[in-house]
VMD Tcl script that draws the C-alpha trace (Angstrom):
set ca {
  {5.85 -9.56 -15.47}
  {4.21 -10.45 -12.35}
  {3.41 -14.06 -11.29}
  {0.38 -12.40 -9.09}
  {-0.48 -9.19 -8.31}
  {-2.36 -7.97 -4.73}
  {-4.61 -4.93 -5.42}
  {-6.84 -2.86 -2.67}
  {-9.57 -0.46 -3.45}
  {-10.26 2.46 -1.09}
  {-13.12 3.93 -2.91}
  {-13.67 8.24 -1.55}
  {-12.14 10.34 -0.05}
  {-9.89 8.66 2.37}
  {-8.75 9.14 5.96}
  {-6.43 7.15 8.90}
  {-9.42 6.62 11.10}
  {-10.80 3.17 11.39}
  {-7.68 2.47 9.19}
  {-4.88 2.23 9.83}
  {-3.57 -0.87 11.37}
  {-6.33 -3.11 9.87}
  {-7.19 -4.49 6.93}
  {-8.58 -1.96 4.27}
  {-12.35 -2.71 4.21}
  {-11.11 -6.99 4.28}
  {-9.29 -6.50 1.40}
  {-6.73 -9.43 3.21}
  {-4.90 -11.00 0.69}
  {-3.61 -14.89 2.09}
  {-0.70 -15.87 0.03}
  {-1.11 -19.58 -2.18}
  {2.90 -19.94 -2.71}
  {5.97 -18.48 -1.99}
  {6.65 -14.98 -3.27}
  {9.26 -12.20 -3.64}
  {7.76 -8.95 -3.49}
  {8.91 -6.80 -7.08}
  {7.59 -3.49 -6.94}
  {4.22 -1.61 -5.15}
  {2.12 0.63 -7.87}
  {0.21 3.45 -5.38}
  {-1.98 5.56 -6.92}
  {-4.94 7.86 -6.67}
  {-7.18 9.53 -8.59}
  {-7.81 13.17 -7.13}
  {-3.90 14.18 -5.25}
  {-3.78 15.09 -1.54}
  {-3.70 18.33 -0.22}
  {-1.52 19.80 2.61}
  {0.97 22.88 3.64}
  {4.04 20.24 5.33}
  {5.22 17.06 4.65}
  {4.18 13.60 2.79}
  {0.71 13.31 1.51}
  {-0.35 9.56 1.17}
  {2.04 7.24 3.14}
  {0.83 3.30 3.05}
  {2.54 0.55 4.43}
  {2.07 -3.10 3.52}
  {2.14 -5.70 5.72}
  {3.19 -9.79 6.26}
  {1.52 -11.34 9.03}
  {1.38 -7.87 10.98}
  {4.71 -6.72 9.64}
  {5.83 -4.31 7.10}
  {7.67 -5.81 3.68}
  {9.44 -2.17 3.30}
  {12.85 -0.27 4.35}
  {10.68 2.84 3.84}
  {7.47 2.85 3.42}
  {5.96 4.04 0.08}
  {5.00 8.15 -0.03}
  {2.56 9.88 -2.59}
  {3.52 13.60 -2.17}
  {1.55 16.06 -2.31}
  {-0.13 16.89 -5.85}
  {1.09 13.63 -6.92}
  {-1.21 11.68 -8.54}
  {0.64 7.83 -8.43}
  {4.45 6.80 -7.54}
  {6.24 3.10 -7.49}
  {9.13 1.52 -5.30}
  {10.95 -1.26 -4.86}
  {12.34 -0.73 -1.74}
  {11.48 -3.51 0.38}
  {12.80 -5.38 3.36}
  {11.16 -8.40 3.21}
  {12.96 -11.03 0.43}
  {10.24 -13.88 0.81}
  {6.27 -13.61 1.55}
  {5.61 -17.44 2.64}
  {2.98 -19.40 2.09}
  {0.01 -18.99 3.74}
  {1.04 -15.53 4.92}
  {-1.70 -12.67 5.40}
  {-0.95 -9.61 3.38}
  {-2.43 -7.04 4.44}
  {-3.18 -2.33 3.74}
  {-2.78 -0.18 6.40}
  {-2.96 3.35 5.63}
  {-0.69 5.31 7.64}
  {-0.79 10.16 6.89}
  {-3.40 11.41 4.03}
  {-3.26 14.85 3.04}
  {-3.43 17.75 5.71}
  {-5.92 19.77 3.79}
  {-7.27 17.54 1.81}
  {-7.08 13.81 2.46}
  {-6.68 12.23 -1.72}
  {-9.51 10.42 -3.17}
  {-10.33 6.90 -4.53}
  {-6.74 4.45 -3.86}
  {-5.31 1.94 -5.54}
  {-3.20 -0.13 -4.50}
  {-1.05 -2.95 -6.37}
  {1.42 -5.31 -5.21}
  {3.57 -7.51 -7.52}
  {5.15 -10.48 -6.56}
  {7.14 -13.13 -8.38}
  {7.22 -16.95 -7.11}
  {10.16 -18.30 -5.18}
}
mol new
graphics top color blue
foreach p $ca { graphics top sphere $p radius 0.5 }
foreach p [lrange $ca 0 end-1] q [lrange $ca 1 end] { graphics top cylinder $p $q radius 0.2 }
display resetview
């Protein structure tokens, strides 16, 4: 069980424009303790559609540095995915944690994205 869950929600149809490399709709989180990331869950209400490649790719940053070995990707026609491929062992107290949307579906972007990052106290 997680000691803390960081959650982001983007309502409506997704877009890369105005989202990449920023905190999503002002939803940045500042850590109150040192934590170890254990799992990230990505889901959408309506799956992305396209003709090639991966539908939705996200990144979570710890003070502007990715916490992943490989960014989680939600393939086309898929509603949710879980990842545990973290490059960061510990997220330090006071760190600012933000979400980027790196790619969206090429024919239909996807709708109502939710990302949850599960953390354990160190």
